[in-house]
VMD Tcl script that draws the C-alpha trace (Angstrom):
set ca {
  {0.00 0.00 0.00}
  {1.21 3.49 -0.84}
  {0.95 5.83 2.12}
  {0.48 9.48 1.19}
  {1.18 12.19 3.74}
  {0.51 15.86 3.09}
  {2.34 18.68 4.84}
  {0.72 22.03 5.63}
  {1.95 25.37 6.95}
  {0.36 27.28 9.84}
  {-2.22 28.79 7.46}
  {-3.25 25.30 6.25}
  {-1.70 25.81 2.82}
  {-0.15 22.71 1.28}
  {3.62 22.76 1.46}
  {4.43 19.27 0.27}
  {3.83 15.55 0.29}
  {5.49 12.24 1.10}
  {4.83 8.92 -0.61}
  {6.06 5.68 0.95}
  {5.61 2.06 0.04}
  {4.31 0.21 -2.97}
  {0.77 -0.18 -4.30}
  {1.06 -3.96 -4.67}
  {-1.61 -3.89 -7.36}
  {0.48 -5.95 -9.78}
  {4.04 -7.07 -10.43}
  {6.76 -4.46 -10.75}
  {6.57 -3.03 -14.24}
  {2.84 -3.76 -14.53}
  {1.53 -1.88 -11.49}
  {-0.71 0.83 -12.93}
  {-1.49 2.29 -9.50}
  {2.18 2.75 -8.65}
  {2.80 4.15 -12.11}
  {-0.04 6.67 -11.84}
  {0.98 7.91 -8.39}
  {4.69 8.06 -9.24}
  {4.20 9.86 -12.56}
  {1.96 12.47 -10.94}
  {4.48 13.05 -8.14}
  {7.47 13.37 -10.48}
  {5.54 15.63 -12.86}
  {4.53 17.99 -10.04}
  {8.06 18.11 -8.59}
  {9.53 18.81 -12.04}
  {6.91 21.49 -12.76}
  {7.52 23.18 -9.40}
  {11.23 23.19 -10.18}
  {11.32 24.12 -13.87}
  {8.12 26.12 -14.41}
  {7.41 27.79 -11.07}
  {11.09 27.86 -10.08}
  {10.53 27.18 -6.39}
  {13.21 26.16 -3.93}
  {12.71 23.05 -1.84}
  {13.34 22.20 1.80}
  {13.33 18.53 0.83}
  {13.26 16.50 -2.36}
  {13.69 12.73 -2.16}
  {13.32 10.28 -5.00}
  {14.17 6.74 -3.97}
  {12.66 3.31 -4.49}
  {9.46 3.34 -2.45}
  {9.94 6.90 -1.17}
  {9.17 10.20 -2.92}
  {9.04 13.38 -0.88}
  {8.75 17.06 -1.73}
  {8.48 20.03 0.63}
  {8.74 23.59 -0.70}
  {10.43 26.37 1.24}
  {8.03 28.64 3.11}
  {8.65 31.62 0.82}
  {7.38 29.60 -2.17}
  {4.23 28.07 -0.65}
  {1.82 30.55 -2.25}
  {3.35 30.06 -5.72}
  {3.10 26.28 -5.29}
  {-0.57 25.96 -4.41}
  {-1.97 25.24 -7.87}
  {0.40 22.35 -8.54}
  {0.28 20.91 -5.02}
  {-3.52 21.02 -5.02}
  {-3.52 19.44 -8.48}
  {-1.40 16.61 -7.07}
  {-3.75 16.15 -4.13}
  {-6.76 16.06 -6.45}
  {-5.08 13.52 -8.75}
  {-4.17 11.24 -5.83}
  {-7.71 11.49 -4.45}
  {-9.02 10.36 -7.83}
  {-6.65 7.40 -7.99}
  {-7.54 6.42 -4.42}
  {-11.26 6.43 -5.29}
  {-10.59 3.86 -7.99}
  {-8.06 1.79 -6.00}
  {-8.90 2.22 -2.29}
  {-7.03 -0.93 -1.23}
  {-3.76 0.34 -2.65}
  {-3.49 3.91 -1.33}
  {-3.88 5.33 2.18}
  {-3.99 9.10 2.67}
  {-2.69 10.59 5.92}
  {-2.59 14.28 6.87}
  {0.03 15.95 9.02}
}
mol new
graphics top color blue
foreach p $ca { graphics top sphere $p radius 0.5 }
foreach p [lrange $ca 0 end-1] q [lrange $ca 1 end] { graphics top cylinder $p $q radius 0.2 }
display resetview
């Protein structure tokens, strides 16, 4: 199961996310749930970096662990993409509830 944790600032604006684990929907290379979650995460991180040009507190991209937290001064500029990510993950979870667990921090 992929565990998704969202990070918020004191004003309840999204500041990042953490993904841990594997969806276990299918074998590696055929897991459409893992592929969907991973591609959304990488696309948002790349867009924050290259298009919005934010700076990050944390960026991790390892097997079974993707994490992204933007620096406080870039939170407002990051809201559209971070909320897009949250919406995309919510949609995937609706279709595959046994493979994704959403936590909030």
